[in-house]
Residue, then its C-alpha position, 0 to 999 in steps of 0.5 A: m661620658i657619651p661623645r656628642q661629636a655631631h653637636l661639637d662639629q656643628l658648634v665649631d661650624s657655627l662659631a666660624n660663621a657667627p660672632v655669637v652662638a647660643m647653645l640652648g637646652p634644658r638644664q642637666v642636658g650636657k651643655t656645660t660638658l659639651a662646651r668644655q669639650l669644645a674648649q679643649c679642642w679650641t685653637g687659641p685662648v679660652k675663658f669660661f664664666d659660670l654665671e651661677d658661680p659667685d666668684d665669676q659673678a664678682r669678676l663680671t661686676d664691670p663686664s665691659f672692662v673684663l669682656r672687652a679685653l678678652t680674645g679667642l673663645v669666651i664661654l658664658d654659662e647660664i646666660q639667662m642669669r645676666p640678661d643685662l649682658f646682651p647689649l654689651l655683647r652686641v657691641l663686642a660682636d660688631r668690633p672689626g676683626t672679631p677678636a673674640r667669639f662668644l658661646l652662650l649657654g642657656s636653659a630657656a628659649p630666647e623669648l624667655i630671656l629678656h633682650t636676647s632677640e632685639s640685642l643680638a639680631g643678625r649676630v647670633a646663631f642658635h644651637e639646640l642641645d636635646g637629650l641623648a639620641l639613639d644614634e649617640i647611645a648606640p656606640i657605647r650601649p649596644g644591644p637589643e634593649l637599647v631602644n626600650n632603655r632610652w624610651l623608659r629612662g629618657g634622654f637626660p645623661r644622668a638619668f640614662l646612665a644611672g646605675t639602677p632604675a631606682n637611682c634613675r627615678k630619684w634623679r628625675d624626681d629631684f630634677i622636677r622639684t629643682y626645676l619648679e622650685r629654683d630654675l623657674p624663679q631664677l628666670g623671673i617666673s613667679l608661679p607657685a611650684i605646686t600650681l605648675r606641678r599640677f598643670w605639668t602632671m595634667l599635661s602628661h595625661y594629655h600627652g599626644q592629644t590635641w590641645n584643649g586649653s578650656e578643658l585644662g583651665r576648668a580642671l585647674g580652676v583658671s582661664d584658658k589664657i592662664v593655662s596657655r601661659y603655663l604651656d608657654i613656660l614649659e615649652g620655653t624651658y624645653m619641658a614640653f613641645r607643640l606639634p602644629p597641625w597642617h592644613t591642606n585647604l581642601g575644605k575638609r574638617e581638619v584638626k586645627s589645634p596643635k598636639v602637645y607632648v612632654a618633651d622627655s619620655g623619662i620625665l613623662h614617666s615620672l609625672l605619670g608614676i611609671g617606674d619600670q618597663d612592666n608598669l609602662l607597657s600596662h599604662p594607658k598612656c603607653g602608646a602615646s609615650w611611644e609616639g612622642f619618643i619616636i617623633h622626637e627621634i625622627i625630628r632629630r634624625t632628619g634635622a627638621r626645624k620649626g616650620e617644617v614639622f606638623f601633624w595632620g588629621v581630619h575629624t572623620g578619622a584619617e590622620l598622620d602622626l608626623l609630616i615633615r616638609q623639607n627640601g621640596r619633599n613631603l615625608g610622612f611618618e606613622v608611629k606604631l607600638t607593634r612589631s608587625p604594622m599593617v597598611t591602614p585606610s588612614m595611611r592611604s588617605a594621608r599619602e594621597v591627600l598630602g602628596l607624600t613623597h614617601l610614608y614610613v611606619v616606625c614600629h617596635g622591634e629590630g631588623e631592616p626596613w621592609a616594604l609594606a606597599e608602594g611608597i610605604t615602608a615599615v622601619p623598626a625603631i632600632c634603625l633610628a640608632s643607626r647613622q646609616w639609615v636616613p629617610 
């Protein structure tokens, strides 16, 4: 088991300030494990309900009677199975003195869980749990192959910790099948598994590119509105993410469509049929896979939220892989699959047009960051595994 102390500390802090905390993230990412760790260090009574367990479902046949009597910490795992509980949780959260705090674990974004937003508005704090980050892995799996292993295998704990590459690949393949055939129907999403599997696979070939719903729709034989719905489903269940464009309002022919990424690099590699490091390095999507992996790591490291992360590009060629507008700073990031990055005209253009506080070029390899030019620094990816390096 890999300790995830930073997430644990954030949960404790959130529960101290909100009567309800929703920890959201994809299936098998470690939410239940983290909740049980929290329960062990919680001062006071703790009650855990697994809403997929028939016994716990039976105990909650009359949820008002059961939940009203509880004090301390109440953990409800797989909350998307019981959206009918949200109106009751609103009432319980408003009780004087807050006799109980509720930790909800869910595998879908609030938009896909009926009644979440309207029932618990102003009462719930959200915490997203993602795959294992480099700085979480580094203390127990140090070494020169740390970055490559995490990139190839992905961030799901069981995939990363699998004993052999074959076991890792099998786990990811089983995960994809279970997600399509069981998890989505449980959310009330009635789509043929084979249809969404085709879309997901096609999306993996567009990983790191700007969204073109019309092109994907033609390939699938459906409208662009339908493929947009497919993307919403993948994003709402943390299987994909969109990086919105930033507009400078300078009259340039800027890119207006978001970039799309498969969220986990290991799942991406399974969808692309990539089995090992040699396959990955020779695959046409190698550079795009590296870009998505590093962008995800940077966003986690900076703690940037939606509304603070963008990409920028103009149709004449200048672009920036990641722009973070946070705390009054404009930080730029370029991602390069090379050990010896160089300053390009595109970087200089992005720094000038966007008014960047600093531009970081995250590259492959090890060592310490070094200056490339004024206001531009090369950063080896291994630095993302160090908790001392902060942009």
